[in-house]
N, C-alpha and C positions, 0 to 999 in steps of 0.2 A: 326265337320264333314262337309265337303264342297263337294257338288256333283252337277253335271249338267247332263242333259240328253244327253250331247255330248258324254258321255261314256255310251253306250247302256247297259242296265241291262237285265239279263235273268230271271227276276222275273215272277212268274206265280200266278194267283189267282185261286185256286182250291177248289171246293166244290160243293155239289149238294143238300144240305138241304134247305128247304124252307126259314128258317130264314136268312141264309147266302145269298141266291139268292135275297131275298127281299132287303137286304142292298146294294148289288151290283147294283140292278136295280135303287135304289134311287140315288146312286152315278152316274150312267150312265146318268140319266135324268138331274142331276144337272151339269154335265160336260159341256154341251153346253152353259150354261148361264155364263156370266162374273160376277159372284158374289162369295163372300167368302163362304167357306164350312168348317164346323167343323166335324172332324172324331173322334168319341168317342169309346173307347173300352179298355178292360183289356190289360195288357202287353202280347205281343206275338200273338195278334189277327190279325195282318196284316194291321195296320193303314197306314204304309208307302206304301204298295202295292196299297191300295185304293187311296192314294194321287196321285200315279203315274198314276193310271187308270183315275182319274179325269183330269190330265194334258193331257194324250195321246188322250183322246176323246174330248178335247176342241179345239176351233179354234187356241189356242196357242201351239199346239202340236209340231210345228217345231221351237219353241223358247225355251230358257233355262228353265229347272226345277232345281231350287236351293233349297237344303235341309239344314236346320239348326236345330240341336238339342239344344233347349234352356237350357236343363239341363246339357249339356256337358261343359259349359263354366262358369267361375266364374262371379258373378254379375257385377264386375267392368269392364268386357270386353264385356258384352252382347250388350250394346248400340253401342260400336265401331264396333262390328261385324255386327250388323244389318244396321247401318247407315253410316259406314265408318268414317274416321278421317283425319284431315289435319296434316302435319308435325309439330311436336312440340306440339300437342294437349295435350299430357301427356307423362310422363317419358317412354322412349323406342319407342315413335312414331317418328322415324327418317325420315320417308317419308310418303306422303299422300297415302291413300289406300281407294278404293271403298268398300262399305259394301254390304251385301247380297241383299238389295233392288236394288242397281244399277246393280249388276250382273244379277238379275232376270228381268231387264227392258224388257218389251214386253212378258214375260213368266209368270211362276208361282213360288211363294215362298212358300215352305212347312215348317211350323214352328211346329216341333215336341216338345212334352212336354210343350205346351203353358202355362199350369198352373204354371210353375216355374218362369215365368217372374216377375221381380220386378215391383213395382208400377211405378217407374220412367220410366222404359222401356215401360210399358203399356201406359203411357201418350204419349210418342213419337210415339208408334205404332198406337195409335188412330188417331193422326194427319196425319200420313202417309196414313192410310186407308181412312180417311174422305176427305182429300184434294189432295191426290196423289202427295205429295212432301215430301222430307226428307231434313234434314240438317246435314252435317257431323259434328262430334265432333270437336270443335275448329274453326268452320266456321260460318259465319252469312248469307251465301248465300244459299237459298233453291234450291234444285235440283228436277226437275219434273221427276216422275217415273210412268210407266204404269205396274203395277204388280197385278196379282190375288193372293189372300191369301187363302191357304188351311192350316188349323191348326189341330193339333191332341193332345189329352190328355187322360189320364186314370182317371182323376179326375172329380167330378161333379161340374162344374163351377158355377152354381147357388148357391150352398152351399158356395163356396169361396166368391161370391158376398155378401151373407148374413153375412159372417165373416169379410167383408171389406178387403179381400185379393185379390180381382179381381174387376176391374172397370166394373160397370154395363153398362155404355155406350159403352165400348169396346166390351163387350159380345153381346150387341144388334147389333153392326155393323158386327160382325163375324158370327152370327148364322142365316144367311139367310136360309141355309139348314144345318141340322144336320144328319149325317149318323152314326148310332150306330151299331157297329159290335158285333154280338153275340159271347159269349165265346164258346170254342170248345165243352164243355159239353152240350151246348144247340143246337149243330148242329148234329142232328140225322143222323147217317150213314157216316158222313164226316171223322171220325177217320180212318175207314177202307180205304176209298178212298185216304186220305192223306198219310197213312202209306204205301200203295202200291206205291204211287208216289215217296216218299222219299226212299223206299227200292229199287225200280228199279234204281233210280239215283245213289244210293250208290253202288249197284252191278256193274253198268257200270263203275263207278270210280275205283272199285277194279279189273276190268278186267274179271268179271265172264262171262262165255259163255252164260248163260241164267239166268233169274230171276225166282227162284222156288216159290216165294210168301211166305206167312206166314202160319203156321199150325194153327189148331183150337185152341189149348191152347194159343198160342201167340195172336191170334185175340181176344180171350175172355179176356185176360189180358189187352190188349190195350183198348178194349171197356169198360172195367170196371173201368178204372182210371178216376179221376176227371179232370186232366190236368190243374192245377192252372197256369202253364206257357203257356198254350194254344198251338198254332201251333209250336212255337219255341221249347217248351219242347218236343213235340211229335217228331219233326224232330231229335233232339239229341238222344232220346231213340231209334228210328228206326235205325238211322245210326250206333249207337253203337252196336245194336243187330246184324246188318248185318255184320259189320266188324269183330265181334267176332265169328261168326258162321263158323265152320270148318267141318261140316258134309254135306253129300248129302241130298237132299230133302228140303222141306220147312223149313224156319227159325221158330223154335218153342221154343226159349228161350228169354225171355224179362226181362231186369233189369231196372226198373223205376228209382231207386235211385242209382247212381253210387257210393255213399258213404256208402251204406248199407254193413255192415260187422259185424260179431260177435266180431271182434277185434277193433271195433270203440273205440276211446279214451274215457275214463270215463268222464261223464258229457256232452257228445256230442250226446244226444238222438235226434231223428228227431224233427224238429221244429213243425210239425203238430201233436203233441201228443194227441190233442183232436179234430182233424178234424172230421167233421160230415160226415157220410156215406150217401148213396143215400136216406135213409129214414129220414135224418135229425137227427139221433140219435147220441149222443156223442160217440166217440171212447174210447177205454180203455186208462187209464193213462199209460204213458211210463214207462217201467221198463227195466233196462239194465241187461240182463242175462249174466252169465259168459260164456266165450268162450268154445265151445265143447272140452272136453279133458283137459281143463286147471286145475290147482291146485284148483282154486275156485270152479269149477264144482264138482271135486272129494270131496272136503270138504263139499259141499252142500249136497252130498248124505250120507256122513259119520256122520255129526254132526246133533244132534236133537234127538227127541224121538225115541226109538228103536222099537216101535210097528209098525206093518205092515201098517195099515191104514194111519197113520200119514206120513210115508215115501212115500207111493204112492201118497197121496194128495200133498205133497211137490213137488214130481217129476212132477205131472200133472200141477201144477201151473207154474213151471219153463218151462215146455214144451209149455204151452200157451203163456207165456211172450216172449219166444224166437220166436215163430211163428208169434206173433203180430209184433215184431221188424223187422223180415225178410220181412214182407208184409206191412211195413210202416204204421202199425196200421189201415189198412183197414180191417174191420171185415169180409166183404164178401170174400175177397181174402184169409184171414186167414182160414175161414171155409172151403174153397175149398182145401187149402193146407193140412189141417188136415183130410179131408174126412168127415167133419161134415156138417150138415145143418146149416143155419144161426141161427135158433132158438136154436139148440143144443149148438152152440158156445156161444150165449148170456147167456144161462143158466149156462154153465161152467164158464164164466167170472164172473157172479154174485156170484156163489158159492165160487169162489176164491178171491172175492173182487178186481177184476181187471177192474171194470166199473168206468169210470171217473164220477165225480160229474156233474149232469145236470146243464147246464149253465142257 
């Protein structure tokens, strides 16, 4: 991925929670200083947007912002991409080419997925940061560069240092300031704010006359999800809900998992079969119920003991299993869907042996 600020982006940093605003404030204060900054956060939390903010608020705002995803290239090409190469330096290098450092001269170089860099690339990066010079692959002539480094990762780099997977001296040079972005589940109230923003934008893209907003059921559904994919996941869910909505009035139908279906191929149960709910309690073990009206479902009702209580218990267990699957094994959402309280659902799951083993 190669990008410069020459192509203006329309990205926005949106949120009002205290945790998020504190992180933005730290980034804004660090922007004015010509020092490296590390941006830490889970996938989808907006690390690249914060890197752009650091650049735009810095004295280098009118110079290039060059972005490189360190995980997007094979290890054999990382160094050539960063530092450039001379003609004939390796097979396929038919002409000399400047690397990202030279492209970012005078501006900012954003290194995304920093933790994936090989030790060899880390060695060369350390020299570039310490001495402000790089050497193209296949050349012995150093080139002076004036580049500010902003790097991002979703890994805990001190742990990688302990495992001898990341250079301690490089980490020391890059962590002048560390901005840690909170996950969306820790940003109280921001789910609703972001959902409204993405919904309005999608409605405008679809040519809607006005934006009706989300209904109470949809907002409850959005607010109750844990969002492991953070803002990126939320945006996909909201945009999908808006484009599928064909009725008048507020959007009131949300589908978190686009793969959810009673006809899901066998063996393809959701990955988070034992995800923990808000109380930290284990979710029920995944069970793939038969599709409604299928031969398997009919057989399930016909086969087995003939006494009334056993058949009712079997039907209740299958109803619980299907409701869990349709709600991605989120017990609170399942309880709401079945019209039960959380405690009533937990009791029913225990009675039918649908509670996963405690980790």
